[in-house]
C-alpha positions as CSV (number, residue, x, y, z in Angstrom):
1,X,-56.2,-48.3,-7.0
2,X,-52.8,-49.6,-7.6
3,X,-49.7,-48.5,-5.8
4,X,-46.2,-48.6,-6.9
5,X,-43.5,-49.9,-4.6
6,X,-41.0,-47.3,-3.7
7,X,-37.7,-47.7,-5.6
8,X,-34.9,-48.9,-3.3
9,X,-31.5,-47.4,-3.7
10,X,-28.6,-49.8,-4.0
11,X,-26.9,-50.2,-0.7
12,X,-23.8,-48.0,-0.5
13,X,-24.7,-46.3,-3.9
14,X,-24.5,-42.9,-2.5
15,X,-21.3,-43.7,-0.7
16,X,-19.7,-45.0,-3.8
17,X,-20.7,-41.9,-5.7
18,X,-19.2,-39.7,-3.0
19,X,-15.9,-41.7,-3.1
20,X,-15.7,-41.5,-6.9
21,X,-16.4,-37.7,-6.7
22,X,-13.7,-37.2,-4.0
23,X,-11.3,-39.3,-6.0
24,X,-11.8,-37.2,-9.1
25,X,-11.4,-34.1,-7.0
26,X,-8.1,-35.3,-5.5
27,X,-6.9,-36.4,-8.9
28,X,-7.6,-33.0,-10.4
29,X,-6.0,-31.2,-7.5
30,X,-2.9,-33.5,-7.7
31,X,-2.5,-32.8,-11.4
32,X,-2.9,-29.0,-10.8
33,X,-0.4,-29.1,-8.0
34,X,2.1,-31.0,-10.1
35,X,1.8,-28.5,-13.0
36,X,2.2,-25.7,-10.5
37,X,5.3,-27.2,-8.9
38,X,7.1,-28.1,-12.1
39,X,8.5,-24.6,-12.7
40,X,9.7,-24.4,-9.1
41,X,11.5,-27.7,-9.5
42,X,13.2,-26.5,-12.7
43,X,14.1,-23.3,-11.0
44,X,15.8,-24.9,-8.0
45,X,17.4,-27.7,-10.2
46,X,19.0,-25.2,-12.6
47,X,20.0,-22.8,-9.8
48,X,22.1,-25.6,-8.2
49,X,23.6,-26.8,-11.5
50,X,26.5,-25.7,-13.7
51,X,25.9,-24.0,-17.1
52,X,27.0,-27.3,-18.8
53,X,24.4,-29.3,-16.9
54,X,21.7,-26.8,-17.7
55,X,22.4,-26.7,-21.4
56,X,23.6,-30.3,-21.8
57,X,22.0,-32.9,-24.1
58,X,21.5,-35.5,-21.3
59,X,18.9,-34.5,-18.8
60,X,19.4,-35.3,-15.1
61,X,16.6,-35.1,-12.6
62,X,19.0,-33.4,-10.2
63,X,22.7,-32.5,-10.6
64,X,25.2,-35.0,-9.4
65,X,26.9,-32.3,-7.2
66,X,24.8,-29.5,-5.9
67,X,26.5,-26.2,-6.8
68,X,26.0,-24.3,-3.6
69,X,28.8,-22.0,-4.7
70,X,26.4,-20.4,-7.1
71,X,25.0,-18.5,-4.2
72,X,28.4,-16.9,-3.3
73,X,29.1,-16.3,-7.0
74,X,25.8,-14.4,-7.3
75,X,26.5,-12.1,-4.4
76,X,30.2,-11.7,-5.1
77,X,29.6,-10.6,-8.6
78,X,30.9,-7.0,-8.8
79,X,29.1,-6.2,-12.0
80,X,25.7,-6.5,-10.3
81,X,25.1,-5.6,-6.6
82,X,22.3,-8.2,-6.2
83,X,22.0,-7.7,-2.4
84,X,21.5,-3.9,-3.0
85,X,18.8,-4.6,-5.6
86,X,17.0,-6.9,-3.2
87,X,17.0,-4.2,-0.6
88,X,15.8,-1.6,-3.1
89,X,12.9,-3.8,-4.2
90,X,12.0,-4.5,-0.5
91,X,11.9,-0.8,0.3
92,X,9.9,0.0,-2.8
93,X,7.4,-2.9,-2.3
94,X,6.8,-2.3,1.4
95,X,6.5,1.5,1.0
96,X,4.0,1.2,-1.9
97,X,2.0,-1.4,0.0
98,X,1.7,0.8,3.2
99,X,1.1,3.9,1.2
100,X,-1.6,2.4,-1.1
101,X,-3.4,0.8,1.8
102,X,-3.5,4.0,3.7
103,X,-4.3,6.5,0.9
104,X,-6.7,4.3,-1.1
105,X,-8.5,3.0,2.0
106,X,-9.0,6.5,3.3
107,X,-10.2,7.7,-0.2
108,X,-12.5,4.7,-0.5
109,X,-14.0,5.2,3.0
110,X,-14.6,8.9,2.3
111,X,-16.3,8.2,-1.0
112,X,-18.5,5.5,0.7
113,X,-19.4,7.1,4.0
114,X,-18.8,10.9,4.1
115,X,-21.8,12.7,2.6
116,X,-20.7,15.3,0.0
117,X,-22.7,16.5,-3.0
118,X,-19.8,16.1,-5.3
119,X,-18.7,12.6,-4.1
120,X,-20.2,10.8,-7.1
121,X,-18.4,13.2,-9.5
122,X,-15.1,12.5,-7.7
123,X,-15.8,8.8,-7.8
124,X,-16.5,8.9,-11.6
125,X,-13.3,10.9,-12.1
126,X,-11.3,8.2,-10.2
127,X,-13.0,5.6,-12.5
128,X,-12.1,7.7,-15.5
129,X,-8.4,7.3,-14.6
130,X,-8.7,3.6,-15.2
131,X,-9.5,4.2,-18.8
132,X,-6.3,6.1,-19.5
133,X,-3.6,3.7,-20.9
134,X,-0.4,3.6,-18.9
135,X,1.6,4.4,-22.0
136,X,-0.1,7.8,-22.2
137,X,1.0,8.9,-18.7
138,X,4.4,7.2,-18.7
139,X,6.4,10.0,-20.5
140,X,4.7,12.9,-18.6
141,X,5.3,11.1,-15.3
142,X,9.0,10.6,-16.2
143,X,9.3,14.3,-17.2
144,X,7.7,15.4,-13.9
145,X,9.9,13.1,-11.8
146,X,13.0,14.1,-13.7
147,X,12.2,17.8,-13.3
148,X,11.9,17.2,-9.5
149,X,15.3,15.6,-9.4
150,X,13.9,12.3,-8.3
151,X,15.8,10.1,-10.8
152,X,17.8,7.3,-9.1
153,X,16.0,8.0,-5.8
154,X,13.4,6.1,-3.7
155,X,11.1,9.0,-4.1
156,X,11.0,8.6,-7.9
157,X,10.4,4.9,-7.5
158,X,7.7,5.0,-4.9
159,X,5.7,8.3,-4.9
160,X,4.3,8.1,-8.4
161,X,2.7,4.7,-7.6
162,X,1.2,5.6,-4.2
163,X,-2.3,5.9,-5.6
164,X,-4.3,3.4,-7.5
165,X,-7.7,4.2,-8.9
166,X,-8.6,0.5,-9.1
167,X,-7.6,-0.1,-5.5
168,X,-9.6,3.0,-4.4
169,X,-12.6,1.6,-6.3
170,X,-12.2,-1.8,-4.5
171,X,-12.1,-0.1,-1.1
172,X,-15.2,2.0,-1.8
173,X,-17.2,-1.0,-2.9
174,X,-16.1,-2.9,0.1
175,X,-16.9,-0.1,2.6
176,X,-20.4,0.3,1.0
177,X,-21.2,-3.2,2.2
178,X,-19.6,-2.7,5.6
179,X,-22.2,-2.9,8.5
180,X,-23.2,0.6,9.4
181,X,-24.4,-0.5,12.8
182,X,-20.8,-0.8,14.0
183,X,-20.0,2.7,12.9
184,X,-23.1,4.1,14.5
185,X,-22.1,2.4,17.7
186,X,-18.7,4.1,17.4
187,X,-20.3,7.5,16.9
188,X,-22.5,6.9,20.0
189,X,-19.2,6.6,21.9
190,X,-18.1,10.0,20.5
191,X,-15.9,8.9,17.6
192,X,-15.8,10.8,14.4
193,X,-15.1,9.5,10.9
194,X,-11.4,9.1,11.5
195,X,-12.0,7.4,14.9
196,X,-14.6,5.1,13.4
197,X,-12.3,4.3,10.5
198,X,-9.2,3.6,12.6
199,X,-10.8,1.9,15.6
200,X,-13.7,0.0,14.1
201,X,-13.5,-0.3,10.3
202,X,-9.8,-1.3,10.0
203,X,-9.8,-3.9,12.7
204,X,-12.9,-5.5,11.3
205,X,-11.6,-5.5,7.7
206,X,-8.2,-7.2,8.1
207,X,-9.0,-10.0,5.7
208,X,-9.7,-7.5,2.9
209,X,-6.6,-5.4,3.8
210,X,-4.5,-8.5,3.7
211,X,-5.8,-9.4,0.2
212,X,-5.0,-5.9,-1.1
213,X,-1.6,-5.9,0.6
214,X,-0.7,-9.2,-1.0
215,X,-1.6,-8.0,-4.5
216,X,0.1,-4.7,-4.0
217,X,3.3,-6.1,-2.6
218,X,3.6,-8.6,-5.4
219,X,3.0,-5.9,-8.0
220,X,5.5,-3.5,-6.4
221,X,8.2,-6.3,-6.2
222,X,7.7,-7.4,-9.8
223,X,7.6,-3.9,-11.3
224,X,10.1,-3.6,-14.1
225,X,9.6,-0.8,-16.7
226,X,9.3,2.2,-14.3
227,X,12.2,1.1,-12.1
228,X,14.2,0.5,-15.3
229,X,13.7,4.1,-16.5
230,X,14.0,5.8,-13.1
231,X,16.8,3.6,-11.6
232,X,19.5,4.5,-14.2
233,X,22.3,4.1,-11.7
234,X,23.2,0.5,-10.8
235,X,22.9,1.4,-7.1
236,X,19.2,2.2,-7.7
237,X,18.3,-1.0,-9.6
238,X,15.5,-3.1,-8.2
239,X,15.7,-6.9,-8.3
240,X,13.8,-7.2,-11.6
241,X,16.2,-4.8,-13.4
242,X,19.2,-6.7,-11.9
243,X,17.8,-10.0,-13.2
244,X,17.7,-8.6,-16.7
245,X,21.4,-7.7,-16.6
246,X,22.4,-11.3,-16.5
247,X,21.1,-11.8,-20.0
248,X,22.7,-9.6,-22.7
249,X,23.4,-9.8,-26.4
250,X,26.9,-11.1,-25.7
251,X,26.6,-13.5,-22.8
252,X,24.0,-15.4,-20.8
253,X,25.0,-16.6,-17.4
254,X,22.4,-19.4,-16.9
255,X,23.3,-20.5,-13.3
256,X,23.3,-16.9,-12.1
257,X,19.9,-16.2,-13.7
258,X,18.3,-19.2,-12.1
259,X,19.9,-18.6,-8.7
260,X,19.0,-15.0,-8.7
261,X,15.4,-15.8,-9.7
262,X,15.1,-18.4,-7.0
263,X,16.3,-16.0,-4.3
264,X,14.2,-13.2,-5.6
265,X,11.0,-15.1,-5.2
266,X,11.7,-16.0,-1.5
267,X,10.2,-12.7,-0.2
268,X,7.1,-13.3,-2.2
269,X,6.6,-16.8,-0.8
270,X,7.2,-15.5,2.7
271,X,4.7,-12.6,2.3
272,X,2.1,-14.9,0.8
273,X,2.5,-17.6,3.5
274,X,2.4,-14.9,6.3
275,X,-0.6,-13.1,4.9
276,X,-2.4,-16.4,4.1
277,X,-3.0,-16.8,7.8
278,X,-4.8,-13.4,7.9
279,X,-6.7,-14.3,4.7
280,X,-8.0,-17.6,6.2
281,X,-8.6,-16.3,9.7
282,X,-9.6,-12.8,8.8
283,X,-13.4,-13.5,8.7
284,X,-13.2,-15.1,12.2
285,X,-11.2,-12.1,13.5
286,X,-13.5,-9.4,12.1
287,X,-16.3,-10.0,14.5
288,X,-18.9,-9.6,11.7
289,X,-21.3,-12.4,11.7
290,X,-23.3,-13.6,8.7
């Protein structure tokens, strides 16, 4: 009987493979980060430049003299109240985020946990709303809001968007996988559905709530078409509508467009960085193990 000697691995072969793999990973990450940061560089560079430097033939990595006066020019412009538009967008985005989190999470929890013979029919009806194009409901929604006298008001900007069928679907699917043992322990302590939802489910679902809040806030802040139609008065403009006013058929104010854009994304960056902590630490804070 013959035996074959075991094949010996080259010393350090595994280590070299690991180093090469990590190098490739770091390289790919670096390239992706570079491509991601280039638009932000162009935004900041053009926001602190003059119109001549933005449209000039000779490119400079950064302007010779930073035009910090572009900030005051933006907020001193009497044709567009940019500070007011920022405030309007903040009110709309925060109100929509809070409203959708409350309404859709309650609806999703009810569909997932409260026994009711027509719950599946209601759920299918909610899913059916996702198949209706926005263009079909846009005009009827505007007619309804206009008949209620909500044009140029926060009510007209916020209330029609306080329910999302897709968000309700996401909450229902999430609550279906939520551990029932925690809710049963809450009921032993005398809590009903509302008490279990508020004192057990919500504190143990902060990571999911944070993810939905981030998406909802960004969507509300970036909304354009509905605020454009409802906010007909300049005092009711949101930041996206205000940004569009700097570009007309007659004039294009480049430095104001870039400066306004740079300032308008600051709340989004702040919200993402703030909620990122909850997204990362949410699992550890839930108390739900494996």
